[in-house]
CHARMM-style PDB file with segment names, atoms N, HN, CA, C and O in Angstrom:
ATOM      1  N   MET     1       4.817   9.642  -9.511  1.00  0.00      PROA
ATOM      2  CA  MET     1       6.146   9.266  -9.694  1.00  0.00      PROA
ATOM      3  C   MET     1       6.852   8.932 -11.075  1.00  0.00      PROA
ATOM      4  O   MET     1       6.495   7.824 -11.474  1.00  0.00      PROA
ATOM      5  N   PRO     2       7.702   9.532 -11.878  1.00  0.00      PROA
ATOM      6  CA  PRO     2       7.778   9.656 -13.070  1.00  0.00      PROA
ATOM      7  C   PRO     2       8.493   8.080 -13.866  1.00  0.00      PROA
ATOM      8  O   PRO     2       8.291   7.449 -14.904  1.00  0.00      PROA
ATOM      9  N   GLU     3       9.232   7.988 -12.887  1.00  0.00      PROA
ATOM     10  HN  GLU     3       9.396   8.500 -12.044  1.00  0.00      PROA
ATOM     11  CA  GLU     3      10.178   6.585 -13.736  1.00  0.00      PROA
ATOM     12  C   GLU     3       9.219   5.399 -14.012  1.00  0.00      PROA
ATOM     13  O   GLU     3       9.410   4.571 -14.903  1.00  0.00      PROA
ATOM     14  N   ARG     4       8.027   5.402 -13.044  1.00  0.00      PROA
ATOM     15  HN  ARG     4       7.872   6.075 -12.320  1.00  0.00      PROA
ATOM     16  CA  ARG     4       7.088   3.942 -12.978  1.00  0.00      PROA
ATOM     17  C   ARG     4       5.963   4.190 -12.284  1.00  0.00      PROA
ATOM     18  O   ARG     4       6.151   4.981 -11.360  1.00  0.00      PROA
ATOM     19  N   ASP     5       4.476   3.659 -12.436  1.00  0.00      PROA
ATOM     20  HN  ASP     5       4.324   3.016 -13.187  1.00  0.00      PROA
ATOM     21  CA  ASP     5       3.562   3.998 -11.800  1.00  0.00      PROA
ATOM     22  C   ASP     5       3.723   3.128 -10.386  1.00  0.00      PROA
ATOM     23  O   ASP     5       4.585   2.358  -9.964  1.00  0.00      PROA
ATOM     24  N   GLY     6       2.378   3.672  -9.836  1.00  0.00      PROA
ATOM     25  HN  GLY     6       1.678   4.298 -10.179  1.00  0.00      PROA
ATOM     26  CA  GLY     6       2.569   2.522  -8.316  1.00  0.00      PROA
ATOM     27  C   GLY     6       2.373   1.089  -7.929  1.00  0.00      PROA
ATOM     28  O   GLY     6       2.504   0.456  -6.880  1.00  0.00      PROA
ATOM     29  N   LEU     7       1.917   0.732  -9.476  1.00  0.00      PROA
ATOM     30  HN  LEU     7       1.811   1.245 -10.327  1.00  0.00      PROA
ATOM     31  CA  LEU     7       2.057  -0.444  -8.944  1.00  0.00      PROA
ATOM     32  C   LEU     7       3.507  -1.045  -9.554  1.00  0.00      PROA
ATOM     33  O   LEU     7       4.360  -1.448  -8.764  1.00  0.00      PROA
ATOM     34  N   GLU     8       3.655  -1.068 -10.502  1.00  0.00      PROA
ATOM     35  HN  GLU     8       2.961  -0.741 -11.144  1.00  0.00      PROA
ATOM     36  CA  GLU     8       5.252  -1.053 -10.394  1.00  0.00      PROA
ATOM     37  C   GLU     8       6.291  -0.875  -9.274  1.00  0.00      PROA
ATOM     38  O   GLU     8       7.381  -1.436  -9.386  1.00  0.00      PROA
ATOM     39  N   THR     9       6.073  -0.302  -8.460  1.00  0.00      PROA
ATOM     40  HN  THR     9       5.187   0.154  -8.369  1.00  0.00      PROA
ATOM     41  CA  THR     9       6.900   0.124  -7.330  1.00  0.00      PROA
ATOM     42  C   THR     9       6.261  -0.399  -6.385  1.00  0.00      PROA
ATOM     43  O   THR     9       6.863   0.079  -5.423  1.00  0.00      PROA
ATOM     44  N   ILE    10       5.260  -1.211  -5.856  1.00  0.00      PROA
ATOM     45  HN  ILE    10       4.771  -1.600  -6.637  1.00  0.00      PROA
ATOM     46  CA  ILE    10       4.935  -1.707  -4.761  1.00  0.00      PROA
ATOM     47  C   ILE    10       5.511  -3.168  -5.066  1.00  0.00      PROA
ATOM     48  O   ILE    10       6.194  -3.840  -4.293  1.00  0.00      PROA
ATOM     49  N   TRP    11       5.054  -3.554  -6.477  1.00  0.00      PROA
ATOM     50  HN  TRP    11       4.499  -3.008  -7.105  1.00  0.00      PROA
ATOM     51  CA  TRP    11       6.337  -4.699  -6.858  1.00  0.00      PROA
ATOM     52  C   TRP    11       7.560  -5.026  -6.648  1.00  0.00      PROA
ATOM     53  O   TRP    11       8.054  -6.051  -6.179  1.00  0.00      PROA
ATOM     54  N   ALA    12       8.128  -3.818  -7.136  1.00  0.00      PROA
ATOM     55  HN  ALA    12       7.726  -2.985  -7.517  1.00  0.00      PROA
ATOM     56  CA  ALA    12       9.713  -3.881  -6.715  1.00  0.00      PROA
ATOM     57  C   ALA    12       9.929  -3.407  -5.187  1.00  0.00      PROA
ATOM     58  O   ALA    12      10.744  -4.038  -4.514  1.00  0.00      PROA
ATOM     59  N   LEU    13       9.378  -2.545  -4.729  1.00  0.00      PROA
ATOM     60  HN  LEU    13       8.717  -2.032  -5.276  1.00  0.00      PROA
ATOM     61  CA  LEU    13       9.692  -2.459  -3.000  1.00  0.00      PROA
ATOM     62  C   LEU    13       9.316  -3.909  -2.654  1.00  0.00      PROA
ATOM     63  O   LEU    13      10.113  -4.527  -1.948  1.00  0.00      PROA
ATOM     64  N   THR    14       8.274  -4.483  -3.037  1.00  0.00      PROA
ATOM     65  HN  THR    14       7.626  -3.982  -3.611  1.00  0.00      PROA
ATOM     66  CA  THR    14       8.314  -5.659  -1.984  1.00  0.00      PROA
ATOM     67  C   THR    14       9.227  -6.844  -2.393  1.00  0.00      PROA
ATOM     68  O   THR    14       9.197  -7.721  -1.530  1.00  0.00      PROA
ATOM     69  N   ARG    15       9.896  -7.091  -3.268  1.00  0.00      PROA
ATOM     70  HN  ARG    15       9.921  -6.378  -3.969  1.00  0.00      PROA
ATOM     71  CA  ARG    15      10.923  -8.298  -3.795  1.00  0.00      PROA
ATOM     72  C   ARG    15      12.007  -7.473  -3.006  1.00  0.00      PROA
ATOM     73  O   ARG    15      12.853  -8.205  -2.493  1.00  0.00      PROA
ATOM     74  N   GLU    16      12.160  -6.339  -2.819  1.00  0.00      PROA
ATOM     75  HN  GLU    16      11.472  -5.744  -3.236  1.00  0.00      PROA
ATOM     76  CA  GLU    16      13.793  -5.949  -2.389  1.00  0.00      PROA
ATOM     77  C   GLU    16      13.905  -5.519  -0.702  1.00  0.00      PROA
ATOM     78  O   GLU    16      14.815  -5.655   0.116  1.00  0.00      PROA
ATOM     79  N   PHE    17      12.816  -5.060  -0.631  1.00  0.00      PROA
ATOM     80  HN  PHE    17      12.077  -4.949  -1.296  1.00  0.00      PROA
ATOM     81  CA  PHE    17      12.260  -5.041   1.234  1.00  0.00      PROA
ATOM     82  C   PHE    17      11.267  -5.315   1.839  1.00  0.00      PROA
ATOM     83  O   PHE    17      10.504  -4.496   2.351  1.00  0.00      PROA
ATOM     84  N   PRO    18      11.164  -6.429   1.851  1.00  0.00      PROA
ATOM     85  CA  PRO    18       9.441  -7.731   1.975  1.00  0.00      PROA
ATOM     86  C   PRO    18       9.030  -7.514   3.611  1.00  0.00      PROA
ATOM     87  O   PRO    18       8.187  -8.126   4.267  1.00  0.00      PROA
ATOM     88  N   ASP    19       9.894  -6.468   4.004  1.00  0.00      PROA
ATOM     89  HN  ASP    19      10.579  -5.971   3.471  1.00  0.00      PROA
ATOM     90  CA  ASP    19       9.146  -6.321   5.639  1.00  0.00      PROA
ATOM     91  C   ASP    19       8.934  -5.004   6.131  1.00  0.00      PROA
ATOM     92  O   ASP    19       8.837  -4.443   7.223  1.00  0.00      PROA
ATOM     93  N   VAL    20       8.887  -4.647   4.620  1.00  0.00      PROA
ATOM     94  HN  VAL    20       8.965  -5.102   3.733  1.00  0.00      PROA
ATOM     95  CA  VAL    20       8.810  -2.700   4.510  1.00  0.00      PROA
ATOM     96  C   VAL    20       7.040  -2.732   4.107  1.00  0.00      PROA
ATOM     97  O   VAL    20       6.410  -2.950   3.071  1.00  0.00      PROA
ATOM     98  N   PRO    21       6.644  -2.366   5.625  1.00  0.00      PROA
ATOM     99  CA  PRO    21       4.733  -2.783   4.826  1.00  0.00      PROA
ATOM    100  C   PRO    21       4.363  -1.278   3.823  1.00  0.00      PROA
ATOM    101  O   PRO    21       4.822  -0.161   4.062  1.00  0.00      PROA
ATOM    102  N   ILE    22       3.484  -1.613   2.756  1.00  0.00      PROA
ATOM    103  HN  ILE    22       3.111  -2.521   2.562  1.00  0.00      PROA
ATOM    104  CA  ILE    22       2.856  -0.765   2.226  1.00  0.00      PROA
ATOM    105  C   ILE    22       1.572  -0.727   2.336  1.00  0.00      PROA
ATOM    106  O   ILE    22       0.845  -1.675   2.637  1.00  0.00      PROA
ATOM    107  N   ILE    23       1.099   0.904   1.978  1.00  0.00      PROA
ATOM    108  HN  ILE    23       1.689   1.673   1.734  1.00  0.00      PROA
ATOM    109  CA  ILE    23      -0.247   1.218   1.996  1.00  0.00      PROA
ATOM    110  C   ILE    23      -0.322   1.932   0.589  1.00  0.00      PROA
ATOM    111  O   ILE    23       0.491   2.691   0.061  1.00  0.00      PROA
ATOM    112  N   ALA    24      -1.349   1.539   0.211  1.00  0.00      PROA
ATOM    113  HN  ALA    24      -2.010   0.923   0.639  1.00  0.00      PROA
ATOM    114  CA  ALA    24      -1.758   1.791  -1.423  1.00  0.00      PROA
ATOM    115  C   ALA    24      -2.514   2.959  -1.159  1.00  0.00      PROA
ATOM    116  O   ALA    24      -2.936   3.073  -0.008  1.00  0.00      PROA
ATOM    117  N   MET    25      -2.827   4.020  -2.129  1.00  0.00      PROA
ATOM    118  HN  MET    25      -2.485   3.927  -3.064  1.00  0.00      PROA
ATOM    119  CA  MET    25      -3.946   4.643  -2.025  1.00  0.00      PROA
ATOM    120  C   MET    25      -4.746   5.052  -3.650  1.00  0.00      PROA
ATOM    121  O   MET    25      -3.872   5.557  -4.354  1.00  0.00      PROA
ATOM    122  N   ASN    26      -5.560   5.010  -4.109  1.00  0.00      PROA
ATOM    123  HN  ASN    26      -6.270   4.600  -3.537  1.00  0.00      PROA
ATOM    124  CA  ASN    26      -6.086   5.656  -5.175  1.00  0.00      PROA
ATOM    125  C   ASN    26      -7.170   5.992  -5.458  1.00  0.00      PROA
ATOM    126  O   ASN    26      -8.139   5.336  -5.078  1.00  0.00      PROA
ATOM    127  N   GLU    27      -7.324   7.335  -6.354  1.00  0.00      PROA
ATOM    128  HN  GLU    27      -6.537   7.869  -6.662  1.00  0.00      PROA
ATOM    129  CA  GLU    27      -8.482   7.566  -6.753  1.00  0.00      PROA
ATOM    130  C   GLU    27      -8.709   7.993  -8.229  1.00  0.00      PROA
ATOM    131  O   GLU    27      -8.353   9.032  -8.787  1.00  0.00      PROA
ATOM    132  N   ASN    28      -9.357   6.979  -8.695  1.00  0.00      PROA
ATOM    133  HN  ASN    28      -9.646   6.136  -8.242  1.00  0.00      PROA
ATOM    134  CA  ASN    28      -9.893   7.042 -10.520  1.00  0.00      PROA
ATOM    135  C   ASN    28     -11.166   6.268 -11.212  1.00  0.00      PROA
ATOM    136  O   ASN    28     -12.041   6.394 -10.356  1.00  0.00      PROA
ATOM    137  N   ASP    29     -11.377   5.994 -11.619  1.00  0.00      PROA
ATOM    138  HN  ASP    29     -10.666   5.892 -12.315  1.00  0.00      PROA
ATOM    139  CA  ASP    29     -12.265   5.457 -12.600  1.00  0.00      PROA
ATOM    140  C   ASP    29     -12.709   4.089 -11.927  1.00  0.00      PROA
ATOM    141  O   ASP    29     -13.761   3.538 -11.603  1.00  0.00      PROA
ATOM    142  N   GLU    30     -10.745   3.723 -11.877  1.00  0.00      PROA
ATOM    143  HN  GLU    30      -9.890   4.170 -12.141  1.00  0.00      PROA
ATOM    144  CA  GLU    30     -10.934   2.297 -11.408  1.00  0.00      PROA
ATOM    145  C   GLU    30     -10.173   1.611 -10.288  1.00  0.00      PROA
ATOM    146  O   GLU    30      -9.380   0.671 -10.337  1.00  0.00      PROA
ATOM    147  N   THR    31     -10.661   2.388  -9.181  1.00  0.00      PROA
ATOM    148  HN  THR    31     -11.306   3.151  -9.142  1.00  0.00      PROA
ATOM    149  CA  THR    31     -10.098   3.179  -7.870  1.00  0.00      PROA
ATOM    150  C   THR    31      -9.988   1.191  -7.395  1.00  0.00      PROA
ATOM    151  O   THR    31      -8.873   0.669  -7.424  1.00  0.00      PROA
ATOM    152  N   LEU    32     -11.316   0.277  -6.981  1.00  0.00      PROA
ATOM    153  HN  LEU    32     -12.221   0.701  -6.957  1.00  0.00      PROA
ATOM    154  CA  LEU    32     -11.671  -0.458  -6.723  1.00  0.00      PROA
ATOM    155  C   LEU    32     -10.348  -1.682  -7.835  1.00  0.00      PROA
ATOM    156  O   LEU    32      -9.287  -2.209  -7.501  1.00  0.00      PROA
ATOM    157  N   TYR    33     -10.736  -1.689  -8.498  1.00  0.00      PROA
ATOM    158  HN  TYR    33     -11.598  -1.261  -8.770  1.00  0.00      PROA
ATOM    159  CA  TYR    33      -9.572  -2.454  -9.437  1.00  0.00      PROA
ATOM    160  C   TYR    33      -8.338  -2.255  -9.209  1.00  0.00      PROA
ATOM    161  O   TYR    33      -7.568  -3.208  -9.338  1.00  0.00      PROA
ATOM    162  N   TYR    34      -7.993  -1.360  -8.933  1.00  0.00      PROA
ATOM    163  HN  TYR    34      -8.618  -0.587  -8.828  1.00  0.00      PROA
ATOM    164  CA  TYR    34      -6.309  -0.739  -8.870  1.00  0.00      PROA
ATOM    165  C   TYR    34      -5.887  -1.515  -7.210  1.00  0.00      PROA
ATOM    166  O   TYR    34      -4.944  -2.213  -6.836  1.00  0.00      PROA
ATOM    167  N   LEU    35      -6.814  -1.102  -6.698  1.00  0.00      PROA
ATOM    168  HN  LEU    35      -7.580  -0.536  -7.002  1.00  0.00      PROA
ATOM    169  CA  LEU    35      -6.489  -1.132  -4.877  1.00  0.00      PROA
ATOM    170  C   LEU    35      -6.355  -3.101  -4.832  1.00  0.00      PROA
ATOM    171  O   LEU    35      -5.524  -3.774  -4.221  1.00  0.00      PROA
ATOM    172  N   LYS    36      -7.333  -3.501  -5.584  1.00  0.00      PROA
ATOM    173  HN  LYS    36      -8.008  -2.954  -6.080  1.00  0.00      PROA
ATOM    174  CA  LYS    36      -7.636  -4.988  -5.765  1.00  0.00      PROA
ATOM    175  C   LYS    36      -5.824  -5.795  -6.366  1.00  0.00      PROA
ATOM    176  O   LYS    36      -5.308  -6.830  -5.945  1.00  0.00      PROA
ATOM    177  N   VAL    37      -5.269  -4.791  -7.473  1.00  0.00      PROA
ATOM    178  HN  VAL    37      -5.689  -3.950  -7.816  1.00  0.00      PROA
ATOM    179  CA  VAL    37      -4.134  -5.056  -8.065  1.00  0.00      PROA
ATOM    180  C   VAL    37      -3.105  -5.339  -7.073  1.00  0.00      PROA
ATOM    181  O   VAL    37      -2.167  -6.124  -6.939  1.00  0.00      PROA
ATOM    182  N   ALA    38      -3.794  -4.147  -6.271  1.00  0.00      PROA
ATOM    183  HN  ALA    38      -4.556  -3.509  -6.379  1.00  0.00      PROA
ATOM    184  CA  ALA    38      -1.952  -3.603  -5.485  1.00  0.00      PROA
ATOM    185  C   ALA    38      -1.803  -4.202  -4.333  1.00  0.00      PROA
ATOM    186  O   ALA    38      -0.675  -4.270  -3.845  1.00  0.00      PROA
ATOM    187  N   ARG    39      -2.688  -4.642  -3.809  1.00  0.00      PROA
ATOM    188  HN  ARG    39      -3.604  -4.587  -4.206  1.00  0.00      PROA
ATOM    189  CA  ARG    39      -2.658  -6.318  -2.718  1.00  0.00      PROA
ATOM    190  C   ARG    39      -2.634  -7.536  -3.386  1.00  0.00      PROA
ATOM    191  O   ARG    39      -2.556  -8.523  -2.655  1.00  0.00      PROA
ATOM    192  N   PHE    40      -2.672  -7.686  -4.350  1.00  0.00      PROA
ATOM    193  HN  PHE    40      -2.735  -6.884  -4.943  1.00  0.00      PROA
ATOM    194  CA  PHE    40      -2.019  -8.714  -5.175  1.00  0.00      PROA
ATOM    195  C   PHE    40      -0.860  -8.930  -5.156  1.00  0.00      PROA
ATOM    196  O   PHE    40      -0.371 -10.028  -4.891  1.00  0.00      PROA
ATOM    197  N   PHE    41       0.213  -7.183  -5.634  1.00  0.00      PROA
ATOM    198  HN  PHE    41      -0.184  -6.291  -5.849  1.00  0.00      PROA
ATOM    199  CA  PHE    41       1.067  -7.203  -5.815  1.00  0.00      PROA
ATOM    200  C   PHE    41       1.872  -6.958  -4.618  1.00  0.00      PROA
ATOM    201  O   PHE    41       3.051  -6.610  -4.679  1.00  0.00      PROA
ATOM    202  N   GLY    42       1.216  -7.144  -3.508  1.00  0.00      PROA
ATOM    203  HN  GLY    42       0.258  -7.427  -3.458  1.00  0.00      PROA
ATOM    204  CA  GLY    42       1.671  -6.621  -2.148  1.00  0.00      PROA
ATOM    205  C   GLY    42       1.920  -6.094  -1.167  1.00  0.00      PROA
ATOM    206  O   GLY    42       2.664  -6.435  -0.248  1.00  0.00      PROA
ATOM    207  N   ALA    43       1.048  -4.861  -1.364  1.00  0.00      PROA
ATOM    208  HN  ALA    43       0.443  -4.584  -2.110  1.00  0.00      PROA
ATOM    209  CA  ALA    43       0.437  -3.898  -0.557  1.00  0.00      PROA
ATOM    210  C   ALA    43      -0.288  -4.321   0.401  1.00  0.00      PROA
ATOM    211  O   ALA    43      -1.388  -4.817   0.163  1.00  0.00      PROA
ATOM    212  N   ASP    44       0.344  -4.167   2.054  1.00  0.00      PROA
ATOM    213  HN  ASP    44       1.238  -3.764   2.248  1.00  0.00      PROA
ATOM    214  CA  ASP    44      -1.009  -4.495   3.362  1.00  0.00      PROA
ATOM    215  C   ASP    44      -1.997  -4.413   3.049  1.00  0.00      PROA
ATOM    216  O   ASP    44      -2.746  -5.337   2.730  1.00  0.00      PROA
ATOM    217  N   ARG    45      -2.275  -2.998   3.075  1.00  0.00      PROA
ATOM    218  HN  ARG    45      -1.666  -2.248   3.333  1.00  0.00      PROA
ATOM    219  CA  ARG    45      -3.258  -2.613   3.149  1.00  0.00      PROA
ATOM    220  C   ARG    45      -3.612  -1.298   2.037  1.00  0.00      PROA
ATOM    221  O   ARG    45      -2.781  -0.670   1.381  1.00  0.00      PROA
ATOM    222  N   VAL    46      -5.325  -1.076   2.059  1.00  0.00      PROA
ATOM    223  HN  VAL    46      -5.999  -1.586   2.593  1.00  0.00      PROA
ATOM    224  CA  VAL    46      -5.161  -0.549   0.564  1.00  0.00      PROA
ATOM    225  C   VAL    46      -6.007   0.925   1.018  1.00  0.00      PROA
ATOM    226  O   VAL    46      -6.295   0.891   2.214  1.00  0.00      PROA
ATOM    227  N   LEU    47      -6.295   1.733   0.574  1.00  0.00      PROA
ATOM    228  HN  LEU    47      -6.061   1.761  -0.397  1.00  0.00      PROA
ATOM    229  CA  LEU    47      -7.339   3.227   0.873  1.00  0.00      PROA
ATOM    230  C   LEU    47      -7.844   3.823  -0.308  1.00  0.00      PROA
ATOM    231  O   LEU    47      -7.063   4.154  -1.201  1.00  0.00      PROA
ATOM    232  N   PRO    48      -8.965   3.981  -0.401  1.00  0.00      PROA
ATOM    233  CA  PRO    48      -9.184   4.610  -0.991  1.00  0.00      PROA
ATOM    234  C   PRO    48      -9.628   6.041  -0.955  1.00  0.00      PROA
ATOM    235  O   PRO    48     -10.170   6.551   0.026  1.00  0.00      PROA
ATOM    236  N   LYS    49      -9.341   6.716  -2.185  1.00  0.00      PROA
ATOM    237  HN  LYS    49      -8.901   6.302  -2.981  1.00  0.00      PROA
ATOM    238  CA  LYS    49      -9.407   8.441  -1.560  1.00  0.00      PROA
ATOM    239  C   LYS    49     -10.684   8.766  -2.222  1.00  0.00      PROA
ATOM    240  O   LYS    49     -10.906   8.191  -3.288  1.00  0.00      PROA
ATOM    241  N   PRO    50     -11.592   9.625  -1.749  1.00  0.00      PROA
ATOM    242  CA  PRO    50     -11.048  10.313  -0.385  1.00  0.00      PROA
ATOM    243  C   PRO    50     -11.060   9.846   0.870  1.00  0.00      PROA
ATOM    244  O   PRO    50     -11.983   9.051   1.045  1.00  0.00      PROA
ATOM    245  N   PHE    51     -10.307  10.057   1.924  1.00  0.00      PROA
ATOM    246  HN  PHE    51      -9.557  10.703   1.781  1.00  0.00      PROA
ATOM    247  CA  PHE    51     -10.072   9.041   2.883  1.00  0.00      PROA
ATOM    248  C   PHE    51      -9.693  10.703   4.051  1.00  0.00      PROA
ATOM    249  O   PHE    51      -9.310  11.866   3.923  1.00  0.00      PROA
ATOM    250  N   LEU    52     -10.010  10.002   4.820  1.00  0.00      PROA
ATOM    251  HN  LEU    52     -10.321   9.057   4.924  1.00  0.00      PROA
ATOM    252  CA  LEU    52      -9.593  11.043   6.231  1.00  0.00      PROA
ATOM    253  C   LEU    52      -8.759  10.913   6.679  1.00  0.00      PROA
ATOM    254  O   LEU    52      -8.414   9.761   6.417  1.00  0.00      PROA
ATOM    255  N   MET    53      -7.758  11.560   7.541  1.00  0.00      PROA
ATOM    256  HN  MET    53      -8.038  12.496   7.754  1.00  0.00      PROA
ATOM    257  CA  MET    53      -6.631  11.853   8.055  1.00  0.00      PROA
ATOM    258  C   MET    53      -6.610  10.866   8.993  1.00  0.00      PROA
ATOM    259  O   MET    53      -5.493  10.363   9.109  1.00  0.00      PROA
ATOM    260  N   ASP    54      -7.293  10.497   9.570  1.00  0.00      PROA
ATOM    261  HN  ASP    54      -8.200  10.906   9.476  1.00  0.00      PROA
ATOM    262  CA  ASP    54      -7.215   9.583  10.584  1.00  0.00      PROA
ATOM    263  C   ASP    54      -7.229   8.355  10.375  1.00  0.00      PROA
ATOM    264  O   ASP    54      -6.573   7.522  11.001  1.00  0.00      PROA
ATOM    265  N   GLU    55      -8.101   8.117   9.330  1.00  0.00      PROA
ATOM    266  HN  GLU    55      -8.633   8.793   8.822  1.00  0.00      PROA
ATOM    267  CA  GLU    55      -8.246   6.546   8.562  1.00  0.00      PROA
ATOM    268  C   GLU    55      -6.270   6.253   8.371  1.00  0.00      PROA
ATOM    269  O   GLU    55      -5.605   5.534   9.116  1.00  0.00      PROA
ATOM    270  N   LEU    56      -5.902   6.804   7.544  1.00  0.00      PROA
ATOM    271  HN  LEU    56      -6.442   7.388   6.939  1.00  0.00      PROA
ATOM    272  CA  LEU    56      -4.591   6.686   7.476  1.00  0.00      PROA
ATOM    273  C   LEU    56      -3.629   6.791   8.455  1.00  0.00      PROA
ATOM    274  O   LEU    56      -2.566   6.226   8.199  1.00  0.00      PROA
ATOM    275  N   LEU    57      -3.725   7.396   9.565  1.00  0.00      PROA
ATOM    276  HN  LEU    57      -4.588   7.855   9.773  1.00  0.00      PROA
ATOM    277  CA  LEU    57      -2.810   7.579  10.895  1.00  0.00      PROA
ATOM    278  C   LEU    57      -2.776   6.194  11.695  1.00  0.00      PROA
ATOM    279  O   LEU    57      -1.829   5.785  12.367  1.00  0.00      PROA
ATOM    280  N   LYS    58      -4.078   5.516  11.473  1.00  0.00      PROA
ATOM    281  HN  LYS    58      -4.848   5.848  10.928  1.00  0.00      PROA
ATOM    282  CA  LYS    58      -4.480   4.428  12.132  1.00  0.00      PROA
ATOM    283  C   LYS    58      -3.906   3.359  11.529  1.00  0.00      PROA
ATOM    284  O   LYS    58      -3.241   2.446  12.019  1.00  0.00      PROA
ATOM    285  N   MET    59      -4.358   3.652   9.992  1.00  0.00      PROA
ATOM    286  HN  MET    59      -4.898   4.394   9.593  1.00  0.00      PROA
ATOM    287  CA  MET    59      -3.214   2.302   9.442  1.00  0.00      PROA
ATOM    288  C   MET    59      -1.725   2.412   9.305  1.00  0.00      PROA
ATOM    289  O   MET    59      -1.067   1.413   9.017  1.00  0.00      PROA
ATOM    290  N   VAL    60      -1.201   3.505   9.486  1.00  0.00      PROA
ATOM    291  HN  VAL    60      -1.736   4.317   9.720  1.00  0.00      PROA
ATOM    292  CA  VAL    60       0.408   3.251   9.791  1.00  0.00      PROA
ATOM    293  C   VAL    60       0.549   2.960  11.325  1.00  0.00      PROA
ATOM    294  O   VAL    60       1.094   1.922  11.701  1.00  0.00      PROA
ATOM    295  N   ARG    61       0.118   3.764  12.094  1.00  0.00      PROA
ATOM    296  HN  ARG    61      -0.325   4.607  11.788  1.00  0.00      PROA
ATOM    297  CA  ARG    61       0.260   3.593  13.756  1.00  0.00      PROA
ATOM    298  C   ARG    61       0.195   1.508  14.152  1.00  0.00      PROA
ATOM    299  O   ARG    61       1.004   0.881  14.836  1.00  0.00      PROA
ATOM    300  N   GLU    62      -1.124   0.922  13.375  1.00  0.00      PROA
ATOM    301  HN  GLU    62      -1.782   1.431  12.820  1.00  0.00      PROA
ATOM    302  CA  GLU    62      -1.394  -0.478  13.595  1.00  0.00      PROA
ATOM    303  C   GLU    62      -0.262  -0.760  12.554  1.00  0.00      PROA
ATOM    304  O   GLU    62       0.560  -1.116  13.398  1.00  0.00      PROA
ATOM    305  N   GLU    63       0.447  -0.882  11.320  1.00  0.00      PROA
ATOM    306  HN  GLU    63      -0.221  -0.592  10.635  1.00  0.00      PROA
ATOM    307  CA  GLU    63       1.818  -1.526  10.428  1.00  0.00      PROA
ATOM    308  C   GLU    63       2.893  -1.205  11.425  1.00  0.00      PROA
ATOM    309  O   GLU    63       3.755  -2.084  11.399  1.00  0.00      PROA
ATOM    310  N   LEU    64       3.191  -0.090  12.444  1.00  0.00      PROA
ATOM    311  HN  LEU    64       2.492   0.624  12.464  1.00  0.00      PROA
ATOM    312  CA  LEU    64       4.377   0.247  12.904  1.00  0.00      PROA
ATOM    313  C   LEU    64       4.306  -0.673  13.872  1.00  0.00      PROA
ATOM    314  O   LEU    64       5.205  -1.514  13.863  1.00  0.00      PROA
ATOM    315  N   GLN    65       3.150  -0.784  15.048  1.00  0.00      PROA
ATOM    316  HN  GLN    65       2.419  -0.101  15.056  1.00  0.00      PROA
ATOM    317  CA  GLN    65       3.245  -1.649  16.015  1.00  0.00      PROA
ATOM    318  C   GLN    65       3.335  -3.349  15.572  1.00  0.00      PROA
ATOM    319  O   GLN    65       3.826  -4.211  16.301  1.00  0.00      PROA
ATOM    320  N   ARG    66       2.694  -3.615  14.101  1.00  0.00      PROA
ATOM    321  HN  ARG    66       2.295  -2.915  13.509  1.00  0.00      PROA
ATOM    322  CA  ARG    66       2.648  -4.928  14.131  1.00  0.00      PROA
ATOM    323  C   ARG    66       4.636  -5.406  13.698  1.00  0.00      PROA
ATOM    324  O   ARG    66       5.061  -6.526  13.983  1.00  0.00      PROA
ATOM    325  N   GLY    67       5.244  -4.685  13.243  1.00  0.00      PROA
ATOM    326  HN  GLY    67       4.898  -3.776  13.012  1.00  0.00      PROA
ATOM    327  CA  GLY    67       6.350  -4.733  13.192  1.00  0.00      PROA
ATOM    328  C   GLY    67       7.072  -5.522  12.202  1.00  0.00      PROA
ATOM    329  O   GLY    67       6.273  -6.110  11.474  1.00  0.00      PROA
ATOM    330  N   PRO    68       8.160  -5.726  11.939  1.00  0.00      PROA
ATOM    331  CA  PRO    68       8.368  -6.950  10.807  1.00  0.00      PROA
ATOM    332  C   PRO    68       8.187  -8.385  10.926  1.00  0.00      PROA
ATOM    333  O   PRO    68       8.339  -9.029  11.964  1.00  0.00      PROA
ATOM    334  N   SER    69       7.761  -8.962   9.488  1.00  0.00      PROA
ATOM    335  HN  SER    69       7.637  -8.438   8.645  1.00  0.00      PROA
ATOM    336  CA  SER    69       7.235 -10.777   9.848  1.00  0.00      PROA
ATOM    337  C   SER    69       8.728 -11.318  10.399  1.00  0.00      PROA
ATOM    338  O   SER    69       9.902 -10.968  10.282  1.00  0.00      PROA
ATOM    339  N   PRO    70       7.926 -12.445  11.108  1.00  0.00      PROA
ATOM    340  CA  PRO    70       9.141 -13.247  11.507  1.00  0.00      PROA
ATOM    341  C   PRO    70       9.662 -13.856  10.566  1.00  0.00      PROA
ATOM    342  O   PRO    70       8.778 -14.063   9.734  1.00  0.00      PROA
ATOM    343  N   THR    71      11.290 -14.545  10.005  1.00  0.00      PROA
ATOM    344  HN  THR    71      12.007 -14.377  10.681  1.00  0.00      PROA
ATOM    345  CA  THR    71      11.294 -15.064   9.520  1.00  0.00      PROA
ATOM    346  C   THR    71      12.115 -16.271   9.462  1.00  0.00      PROA
ATOM    347  OT1 THR    71      11.981 -17.066   8.532  1.00  0.00      PROA
TER     348      THR     71
END
């Protein structure tokens, strides 16, 4: 993402579109810290890389079934 990093994107999305589920994924030397911060910034789910495609698909299905939060 050339304009902002993932955490900035999560922060902006949760402010503008609070009902859109966000799954954050990351792989680097500080993955666990990054994913913890991603949750704090509003990510609904986190997934450390590498992961199996089935894991991601399961998360996406669960989030779609959950639907928007009641207002």
